[in-house]
One Martini backbone bead per residue (centre of mass of N, CA, C, O) as a GRO file, in nm:
protein
  433
    1MET     BB    1   0.097   0.035   0.021
    2ARG     BB    2   0.040   0.371  -0.042
    3ILE     BB    3   0.153   0.672   0.104
    4ARG     BB    4  -0.021   0.967   0.091
    5PRO     BB    5  -0.033   1.293   0.167
    6TRP     BB    6  -0.348   1.335   0.124
    7ILE     BB    7  -0.427   1.113   0.322
    8LEU     BB    8  -0.299   1.237   0.580
    9MET     BB    9  -0.483   1.496   0.573
   10CYS     BB   10  -0.743   1.315   0.670
   11LEU     BB   11  -0.637   1.306   0.933
   12PRO     BB   12  -0.573   1.389   1.214
   13VAL     BB   13  -0.394   1.665   1.287
   14THR     BB   14  -0.150   1.507   1.425
   15ALA     BB   15  -0.113   1.323   1.167
   16ALA     BB   16  -0.058   1.546   0.943
   17ILE     BB   17   0.253   1.587   1.007
   18LEU     BB   18   0.329   1.323   0.812
   19ILE     BB   19   0.405   1.445   0.558
   20GLY     BB   20   0.612   1.233   0.379
   21THR     BB   21   0.648   0.995   0.553
   22SER     BB   22   0.755   0.722   0.724
   23ILE     BB   23   0.764   0.414   0.856
   24SER     BB   24   0.825   0.345   1.212
   25ALA     BB   25   0.991   0.101   1.396
   26ALA     BB   26   1.058  -0.013   1.680
   27SER     BB   27   1.402  -0.145   1.812
   28SER     BB   28   1.411  -0.194   2.094
   29PRO     BB   29   1.444  -0.431   2.359
   30SER     BB   30   1.247  -0.223   2.512
   31HIS     BB   31   0.983  -0.027   2.540
   32ALA     BB   32   0.873   0.039   2.266
   33ALA     BB   33   0.773   0.357   2.230
   34SER     BB   34   0.666   0.444   2.522
   35GLY     BB   35   0.695   0.778   2.480
   36SER     BB   36   0.490   0.796   2.263
   37SER     BB   37   0.235   1.044   2.122
   38MET     BB   38   0.155   0.934   1.870
   39PRO     BB   39  -0.061   0.872   1.643
   40LEU     BB   40  -0.168   0.569   1.532
   41ALA     BB   41  -0.079   0.362   1.734
   42ALA     BB   42   0.019   0.053   1.836
   43THR     BB   43  -0.126  -0.059   2.160
   44SER     BB   44  -0.192  -0.355   2.065
   45PRO     BB   45  -0.221  -0.661   1.983
   46THR     BB   46  -0.156  -0.713   1.627
   47PRO     BB   47  -0.177  -0.840   1.344
   48GLY     BB   48   0.107  -0.718   1.152
   49ILE     BB   49   0.190  -0.554   1.427
   50SER     BB   50   0.362  -0.367   1.648
   51PRO     BB   51   0.379  -0.238   1.934
   52GLY     BB   52   0.430   0.121   1.889
   53THR     BB   53   0.373   0.175   1.611
   54ALA     BB   54   0.467   0.476   1.420
   55PHE     BB   55   0.451   0.777   1.314
   56THR     BB   56   0.735   0.987   1.211
   57PRO     BB   57   0.883   1.302   1.145
   58VAL     BB   58   1.147   1.159   1.240
   59VAL     BB   59   1.470   1.038   1.146
   60VAL     BB   60   1.732   0.797   1.238
   61SER     BB   61   2.095   0.771   1.286
   62THR     BB   62   2.409   0.610   1.311
   63LEU     BB   63   2.786   0.613   1.279
   64THR     BB   64   2.823   0.420   1.535
   65ASN     BB   65   2.957   0.211   1.780
   66PRO     BB   66   2.953   0.279   2.087
   67GLU     BB   67   3.246   0.368   2.297
   68PRO     BB   68   3.366   0.352   2.593
   69VAL     BB   69   3.553   0.599   2.808
   70GLN     BB   70   3.802   0.683   3.014
   71ALA     BB   71   3.849   0.999   3.162
   72SER     BB   72   4.009   1.292   3.305
   73ASP     BB   73   3.721   1.354   3.475
   74GLY     BB   74   3.619   1.054   3.588
   75LYS     BB   75   3.459   0.968   3.336
   76VAL     BB   76   3.234   0.805   3.124
   77HIS     BB   77   3.239   0.810   2.770
   78ILE     BB   78   2.974   0.848   2.506
   79ALA     BB   79   3.061   0.906   2.175
   80TYR     BB   80   2.819   1.034   1.936
   81GLU     BB   81   2.577   1.021   1.656
   82LEU     BB   82   2.273   1.190   1.541
   83VAL     BB   83   2.090   1.143   1.255
   84LEU     BB   84   1.856   1.395   1.147
   85THR     BB   85   1.538   1.373   0.976
   86ASN     BB   86   1.297   1.564   0.808
   87ALA     BB   87   0.998   1.392   0.681
   88ALA     BB   88   0.838   1.645   0.660
   89ALA     BB   89   0.670   1.934   0.519
   90PHE     BB   90   0.760   2.071   0.779
   91PRO     BB   91   0.903   2.229   1.003
   92ALA     BB   92   1.122   2.131   1.283
   93ARG     BB   93   1.096   2.171   1.620
   94ILE     BB   94   1.347   2.124   1.859
   95ASP     BB   95   1.319   2.075   2.219
   96LYS     BB   96   1.411   1.760   2.264
   97VAL     BB   97   1.683   1.535   2.367
   98GLU     BB   98   1.687   1.189   2.450
   99VAL     BB   99   1.878   0.955   2.635
  100LEU     BB  100   1.821   0.607   2.677
  101ASN     BB  101   1.784   0.342   2.868
  102ALA     BB  102   1.650   0.065   2.715
  103VAL     BB  103   1.597  -0.109   2.978
  104THR     BB  104   1.491   0.123   3.197
  105GLY     BB  105   1.412   0.426   3.066
  106ARG     BB  106   1.635   0.608   3.149
  107ALA     BB  107   1.787   0.905   3.153
  108VAL     BB  108   2.134   1.005   3.040
  109LEU     BB  109   2.032   1.242   2.840
  110VAL     BB  110   1.956   1.604   2.823
  111LEU     BB  111   1.840   1.823   2.559
  112THR     BB  112   1.817   2.179   2.596
  113GLY     BB  113   1.825   2.466   2.473
  114ALA     BB  114   2.143   2.566   2.460
  115ALA     BB  115   2.252   2.276   2.443
  116LEU     BB  116   2.097   2.200   2.187
  117ARG     BB  117   2.198   2.424   2.000
  118ALA     BB  118   2.504   2.334   2.025
  119ASP     BB  119   2.426   2.006   1.935
  120LEU     BB  120   2.268   2.126   1.671
  121THR     BB  121   2.346   2.056   1.328
  122PRO     BB  122   2.418   2.077   1.028
  123VAL     BB  123   2.581   1.887   0.813
  124ALA     BB  124   2.756   2.147   0.709
  125GLY     BB  125   2.744   2.335   0.929
  126GLN     BB  126   2.888   2.610   0.996
  127LEU     BB  127   2.990   2.903   0.830
  128ASP     BB  128   3.187   2.940   1.045
  129ASP     BB  129   3.442   2.928   1.223
  130GLU     BB  130   3.576   2.803   1.475
  131ASP     BB  131   3.479   3.003   1.748
  132SER     BB  132   3.337   3.272   1.607
  133ILE     BB  133   3.085   3.159   1.755
  134ASP     BB  134   2.792   3.113   1.946
  135PRO     BB  135   2.603   2.834   1.937
  136ALA     BB  136   2.392   2.907   2.166
  137GLU     BB  137   2.298   3.178   1.995
  138SER     BB  138   2.293   3.090   1.667
  139SER     BB  139   2.145   2.843   1.674
  140SER     BB  140   1.908   2.628   1.567
  141ARG     BB  141   1.594   2.417   1.619
  142THR     BB  142   1.517   2.425   1.305
  143VAL     BB  143   1.414   2.183   1.073
  144PRO     BB  144   1.385   2.148   0.768
  145SER     BB  145   1.244   2.020   0.520
  146SER     BB  146   1.441   1.741   0.430
  147ALA     BB  147   1.648   1.774   0.648
  148THR     BB  148   1.989   1.729   0.783
  149TRP     BB  149   2.098   1.661   1.109
  150VAL     BB  150   2.310   1.689   1.407
  151VAL     BB  151   2.364   1.507   1.708
  152TRP     BB  152   2.589   1.573   1.965
  153LEU     BB  153   2.705   1.311   2.169
  154ASP     BB  154   2.761   1.295   2.547
  155VAL     BB  155   2.773   1.035   2.744
  156THR     BB  156   2.766   1.011   3.105
  157VAL     BB  157   2.931   0.813   3.356
  158ALA     BB  158   3.077   0.701   3.649
  159ALA     BB  159   3.092   0.397   3.536
  160ARG     BB  160   3.115   0.106   3.364
  161ALA     BB  161   2.872  -0.029   3.521
  162ASP     BB  162   2.671   0.214   3.397
  163VAL     BB  163   2.660   0.108   3.121
  164PRO     BB  164   2.463   0.069   2.872
  165GLN     BB  165   2.358  -0.164   2.640
  166TRP     BB  166   2.136   0.044   2.544
  167LEU     BB  167   2.028   0.303   2.315
  168GLU     BB  168   1.782   0.562   2.306
  169HIS     BB  169   1.552   0.801   2.136
  170GLN     BB  170   1.405   1.123   2.217
  171VAL     BB  171   1.185   1.334   2.028
  172VAL     BB  172   1.093   1.677   2.088
  173GLY     BB  173   0.820   1.872   1.928
  174ALA     BB  174   0.736   2.074   1.628
  175LEU     BB  175   0.539   2.153   1.375
  176LEU     BB  176   0.540   2.427   1.115
  177PRO     BB  177   0.307   2.570   0.982
  178PRO     BB  178   0.175   2.782   0.792
  179SER     BB  179   0.119   3.072   0.902
  180SER     BB  180  -0.126   3.053   1.179
  181ALA     BB  181  -0.082   2.781   1.248
  182ALA     BB  182  -0.054   2.553   1.471
  183PRO     BB  183   0.145   2.371   1.627
  184LEU     BB  184   0.269   2.024   1.591
  185PRO     BB  185   0.310   1.793   1.808
  186PHE     BB  186   0.587   1.575   1.919
  187ASN     BB  187   0.671   1.224   2.040
  188SER     BB  188   0.966   1.035   1.972
  189ASN     BB  189   1.081   0.712   1.931
  190VAL     BB  190   1.421   0.690   1.790
  191GLY     BB  191   1.631   0.474   1.785
  192SER     BB  192   1.881   0.220   1.833
  193VAL     BB  193   2.187   0.127   2.026
  194PRO     BB  194   2.457  -0.045   2.080
  195VAL     BB  195   2.699  -0.100   2.329
  196SER     BB  196   3.009  -0.143   2.363
  197THR     BB  197   3.239  -0.392   2.529
  198GLU     BB  198   3.492  -0.270   2.468
  199ILE     BB  199   3.828  -0.218   2.548
  200PRO     BB  200   4.040   0.013   2.541
  201PRO     BB  201   4.338   0.074   2.454
  202VAL     BB  202   4.661   0.058   2.603
  203LEU     BB  203   4.883   0.330   2.593
  204SER     BB  204   5.150   0.495   2.506
  205PRO     BB  205   5.311   0.756   2.449
  206PRO     BB  206   5.399   0.925   2.131
  207VAL     BB  207   5.589   1.081   2.329
  208GLU     BB  208   5.793   1.241   2.510
  209GLY     BB  209   5.870   1.372   2.784
  210GLY     BB  210   5.639   1.616   2.920
  211ILE     BB  211   5.468   1.897   2.814
  212TRP     BB  212   5.118   1.876   2.700
  213TYR     BB  213   4.885   1.973   2.455
  214MET     BB  214   4.538   1.875   2.425
  215SER     BB  215   4.402   1.905   2.114
  216GLU     BB  216   4.096   1.839   1.971
  217GLY     BB  217   3.927   1.669   2.160
  218CYS     BB  218   3.749   1.500   2.361
  219CYS     BB  219   3.374   1.513   2.356
  220ASN     BB  220   3.195   1.809   2.356
  221ASP     BB  221   3.351   1.979   2.187
  222ASP     BB  222   3.399   2.217   1.927
  223THR     BB  223   3.572   2.036   1.689
  224HIS     BB  224   3.731   1.911   1.420
  225HIS     BB  225   3.723   1.621   1.525
  226ARG     BB  226   3.449   1.572   1.671
  227ARG     BB  227   3.300   1.755   1.414
  228GLY     BB  228   3.418   1.581   1.158
  229LEU     BB  229   3.217   1.571   0.908
  230ALA     BB  230   3.244   1.314   0.644
  231PRO     BB  231   3.208   1.284   0.294
  232ILE     BB  232   3.283   0.944   0.196
  233ASN     BB  233   3.202   0.747  -0.050
  234GLY     BB  234   2.883   0.819   0.021
  235GLN     BB  235   2.956   0.867   0.335
  236LEU     BB  236   2.912   0.919   0.666
  237ALA     BB  237   3.164   1.054   0.899
  238VAL     BB  238   3.390   1.034   1.203
  239PRO     BB  239   3.732   0.991   1.170
  240GLN     BB  240   3.822   1.201   1.446
  241ARG     BB  241   3.678   1.178   1.728
  242PHE     BB  242   3.964   1.081   1.909
  243ALA     BB  243   4.152   1.291   1.838
  244ILE     BB  244   4.492   1.431   1.884
  245ASP     BB  245   4.676   1.728   1.944
  246PHE     BB  246   5.024   1.773   1.985
  247PHE     BB  247   5.175   2.011   2.218
  248ARG     BB  248   5.453   2.162   2.314
  249LEU     BB  249   5.562   2.264   2.641
  250ASP     BB  250   5.657   2.473   2.881
  251ALA     BB  251   5.664   2.597   3.204
  252GLU     BB  252   5.508   2.867   3.065
  253HIS     BB  253   5.311   2.769   2.834
  254ARG     BB  254   5.475   2.747   2.570
  255THR     BB  255   5.471   2.689   2.204
  256TRP     BB  256   5.637   2.957   2.138
  257VAL     BB  257   5.963   3.115   2.042
  258GLY     BB  258   5.956   3.417   1.875
  259ASP     BB  259   5.895   3.342   1.544
  260PRO     BB  260   5.588   3.226   1.413
  261SER     BB  261   5.703   3.196   1.101
  262LYS     BB  262   5.892   2.981   1.233
  263VAL     BB  263   5.930   2.649   1.279
  264THR     BB  264   6.167   2.665   1.505
  265SER     BB  265   5.977   2.811   1.734
  266TYR     BB  266   5.856   2.535   1.789
  267LEU     BB  267   5.850   2.293   2.037
  268SER     BB  268   5.745   2.052   1.851
  269TYR     BB  269   5.968   2.060   1.664
  270ARG     BB  270   6.131   1.754   1.621
  271GLN     BB  271   5.987   1.572   1.787
  272PRO     BB  272   5.954   1.270   1.893
  273VAL     BB  273   5.809   0.972   1.750
  274ILE     BB  274   5.640   0.703   1.915
  275ALA     BB  275   5.545   0.400   1.990
  276ALA     BB  276   5.240   0.304   2.162
  277ALA     BB  277   5.283   0.014   2.031
  278PRO     BB  278   5.299  -0.284   1.925
  279GLY     BB  279   5.372  -0.369   1.569
  280THR     BB  280   5.261  -0.303   1.225
  281VAL     BB  281   5.347  -0.164   0.942
  282VAL     BB  282   5.119  -0.052   0.666
  283ALA     BB  283   5.201   0.264   0.644
  284SER     BB  284   5.376   0.536   0.460
  285ARG     BB  285   5.521   0.878   0.466
  286ASN     BB  286   5.811   1.119   0.344
  287ASP     BB  287   5.769   1.366   0.092
  288LEU     BB  288   5.631   1.600   0.232
  289PRO     BB  289   5.604   1.918   0.292
  290ASN     BB  290   5.607   2.180   0.467
  291SER     BB  291   5.465   2.449   0.558
  292THR     BB  292   5.477   2.803   0.419
  293ALA     BB  293   5.232   2.976   0.579
  294LEU     BB  294   5.347   3.047   0.828
  295PRO     BB  295   5.089   3.114   1.062
  296HIS     BB  296   4.911   3.025   0.831
  297PRO     BB  297   4.703   2.863   0.654
  298PRO     BB  298   4.692   2.636   0.425
  299PRO     BB  299   4.610   2.498   0.163
  300ILE     BB  300   4.402   2.266   0.063
  301PRO     BB  301   4.461   1.953   0.017
  302PRO     BB  302   4.456   1.670  -0.096
  303ILE     BB  303   4.328   1.390   0.043
  304ASP     BB  304   4.614   1.227   0.030
  305GLN     BB  305   4.749   1.493   0.210
  306THR     BB  306   4.617   1.557   0.485
  307VAL     BB  307   4.841   1.404   0.693
  308GLY     BB  308   5.083   1.377   0.544
  309ASN     BB  309   5.321   1.257   0.704
  310PHE     BB  310   5.324   0.898   0.793
  311VAL     BB  311   5.196   0.643   1.029
  312ILE     BB  312   5.073   0.304   1.010
  313GLU     BB  313   4.966   0.088   1.283
  314GLN     BB  314   4.925  -0.238   1.377
  315ILE     BB  315   4.789  -0.371   1.706
  316ALA     BB  316   4.523  -0.511   1.593
  317PRO     BB  317   4.243  -0.630   1.499
  318GLY     BB  318   4.109  -0.344   1.360
  319VAL     BB  319   4.376  -0.182   1.476
  320TYR     BB  320   4.497   0.157   1.435
  321VAL     BB  321   4.776   0.382   1.408
  322LEU     BB  322   4.806   0.740   1.384
  323TYR     BB  323   5.085   0.934   1.254
  324ALA     BB  324   5.096   1.289   1.194
  325HIS     BB  325   5.278   1.551   1.043
  326LEU     BB  326   5.555   1.485   0.948
  327ASP     BB  327   5.873   1.523   0.884
  328PRO     BB  328   6.057   1.545   0.626
  329GLY     BB  329   6.262   1.253   0.628
  330SER     BB  330   6.189   1.118   0.932
  331VAL     BB  331   6.097   0.848   0.856
  332GLN     BB  332   6.190   0.510   0.991
  333VAL     BB  333   5.958   0.346   0.848
  334HIS     BB  334   5.789   0.053   0.701
  335ALA     BB  335   5.616  -0.156   0.536
  336GLY     BB  336   5.622  -0.460   0.742
  337GLN     BB  337   5.731  -0.348   1.000
  338GLN     BB  338   5.845  -0.414   1.310
  339VAL     BB  339   5.741  -0.274   1.627
  340SER     BB  340   5.814  -0.120   1.927
  341ARG     BB  341   5.773   0.007   2.212
  342GLY     BB  342   5.921   0.332   2.172
  343GLN     BB  343   5.986   0.354   1.888
  344LEU     BB  344   6.116   0.526   1.638
  345LEU     BB  345   5.934   0.697   1.364
  346GLY     BB  346   5.983   1.019   1.404
  347HIS     BB  347   5.898   1.368   1.336
  348ILE     BB  348   5.776   1.665   1.397
  349GLY     BB  349   5.562   1.858   1.189
  350THR     BB  350   5.380   2.042   0.893
  351SER     BB  351   5.230   1.844   0.714
  352GLY     BB  352   4.980   1.911   0.523
  353ASN     BB  353   4.692   1.986   0.715
  354SER     BB  354   4.903   2.224   0.846
  355THR     BB  355   5.026   2.496   1.035
  356THR     BB  356   5.149   2.378   1.300
  357PRO     BB  357   5.341   2.201   1.488
  358HIS     BB  358   5.225   1.855   1.513
  359LEU     BB  359   5.052   1.575   1.653
  360HIS     BB  360   4.856   1.341   1.496
  361PHE     BB  361   4.631   1.129   1.694
  362GLN     BB  362   4.501   0.785   1.633
  363LEU     BB  363   4.240   0.564   1.578
  364LEU     BB  364   4.165   0.291   1.360
  365THR     BB  365   3.966   0.054   1.149
  366THR     BB  366   4.182   0.105   0.926
  367PRO     BB  367   4.461   0.131   0.691
  368THR     BB  368   4.306   0.410   0.663
  369PHE     BB  369   4.230   0.752   0.701
  370PHE     BB  370   4.054   0.709   0.434
  371PRO     BB  371   3.825   0.541   0.532
  372THR     BB  372   3.685   0.563   0.875
  373ASP     BB  373   3.700   0.499   1.215
  374SER     BB  374   3.680   0.608   1.561
  375LYS     BB  375   3.872   0.515   1.841
  376PRO     BB  376   3.926   0.456   2.155
  377TYR     BB  377   4.162   0.548   2.424
  378VAL     BB  378   4.446   0.498   2.646
  379PHE     BB  379   4.672   0.600   2.895
  380ASP     BB  380   4.875   0.464   3.132
  381HIS     BB  381   5.030   0.756   3.187
  382PHE     BB  382   4.965   1.068   3.368
  383ASP     BB  383   4.972   1.416   3.436
  384LEU     BB  384   4.746   1.637   3.559
  385LEU     BB  385   4.747   1.999   3.535
  386GLY     BB  386   4.522   2.120   3.316
  387GLN     BB  387   4.397   2.411   3.128
  388ILE     BB  388   4.296   2.562   2.844
  389THR     BB  389   4.082   2.855   2.833
  390GLU     BB  390   4.118   2.860   2.522
  391ARG     BB  391   4.065   2.845   2.177
  392LEU     BB  392   4.357   2.675   2.076
  393TRP     BB  393   4.484   2.607   1.752
  394ASP     BB  394   4.648   2.543   1.475
  395ASP     BB  395   4.540   2.811   1.311
  396ASN     BB  396   4.584   3.023   1.586
  397LEU     BB  397   4.853   2.993   1.746
  398GLY     BB  398   5.053   3.192   1.568
  399LEU     BB  399   4.843   3.457   1.611
  400GLN     BB  400   4.941   3.526   1.871
  401PRO     BB  401   5.112   3.754   2.057
  402THR     BB  402   5.196   3.489   2.202
  403GLY     BB  403   5.308   3.160   2.315
  404THR     BB  404   5.125   3.194   2.558
  405LEU     BB  405   4.906   3.006   2.741
  406PRO     BB  406   4.605   2.988   2.891
  407PHE     BB  407   4.613   2.881   3.236
  408ALA     BB  408   4.457   2.619   3.439
  409ALA     BB  409   4.439   2.456   3.709
  410ALA     BB  410   4.355   2.176   3.840
  411ALA     BB  411   4.142   2.063   4.084
  412ASP     BB  412   4.272   1.749   4.028
  413PRO     BB  413   4.568   1.686   4.034
  414GLY     BB  414   4.763   1.425   3.878
  415PRO     BB  415   4.759   1.107   3.853
  416ARG     BB  416   4.700   0.891   3.565
  417THR     BB  417   4.515   0.593   3.464
  418ASP     BB  418   4.364   0.480   3.202
  419GLU     BB  419   4.323   0.755   3.018
  420LEU     BB  420   4.156   1.020   2.848
  421PRO     BB  421   4.237   1.311   2.729
  422LEU     BB  422   4.088   1.598   2.715
  423ASP     BB  423   4.006   1.876   2.591
  424ARG     BB  424   4.264   2.113   2.672
  425THR     BB  425   4.459   1.957   2.814
  426VAL     BB  426   4.729   1.936   3.054
  427VAL     BB  427   5.019   1.731   3.037
  428GLU     BB  428   5.245   1.484   3.188
  429PHE     BB  429   5.494   1.293   3.074
  430PRO     BB  430   5.705   1.062   3.119
  431ALA     BB  431   6.004   0.967   3.103
  432THR     BB  432   6.183   0.798   2.893
  433LYS     BB  433   6.381   0.490   2.889
   0.00000   0.00000   0.00000
């Protein structure tokens, strides 16, 4: 049977909001669509249809199988994305997004108001550069008809024992008919996803001991890595979700000293890059030049030069480590070579899509940096020192009046074990043996 828009217009007014939508069946393992207030839902056992099945004005999907990770704030983070499409003929105002424990029905994350505006963005993202506007003030909560937006989710729980087995999503809002017609409210349970039970790999630092600024990291901040939605080979992905950019600092929290237009002024430049785990090199590159646009961003390179000179190392089945933006001529290893933990791989440069010298570090699910998915990981040991209080990243680091970064000491500084440093944290890694 074909569902026609004009047929839906003949239904009760709250059902008419579903002009042009598709039928969505709840798929969570328990209490399927129990919170839905949509009309014409199957509410009792009926042959040919499951209880709770309802028309929904929005449809959703996820881009990854969420993997929990213990982070440097003492919490377990579950970072993933909800791709939301307005399948109705009218704009959809999104008032609330809830993430529910699908087994207990309890909310583990509720986004409303400014928090929702900050974490709900069009697929194409904001028109302005990162951090040039306040997303809580400028973003809309109204998704146009037929448009697709992304909800950037960061569910946190106190401990791994509290991690839900399944997550499902409740979207509350209203469709906005033209002229003076009243908004048409909806409340839909849409989409469920299993939470991975994998334990993130425990890695050693990929750099030598000292003070390092962890930039563009996970999990809730608006960064190029965390919110780097990439359409590659016809599919959407967030290939750098858990990536970190490593910048070397001195005791005064300076990242460069002298002339920021000179690559040698940066404390990260030519720092050794070492293997974070034993494994096998599956790919490397060593011939791309460093950026000459410093301290300004270089032209966007072709996709195959995005990460510049690099090493990709396989450390387990389906788990690869990427070390990127290495100095030309510094790469010490080649495909097929076995490497040991702590072995020298190369030196930090600023090749590829890089403005100032830094190490781009992450885990991959494939032996390629594109396409791939991004997996979490933890470092075996570091000291948490504090946080950089402003958004300073690769493209604007050298444009500051000085190389000194604004630093605030951590409320609970000290040793950390088996944790992922969060975005903008400053850590000290132990001296390498």
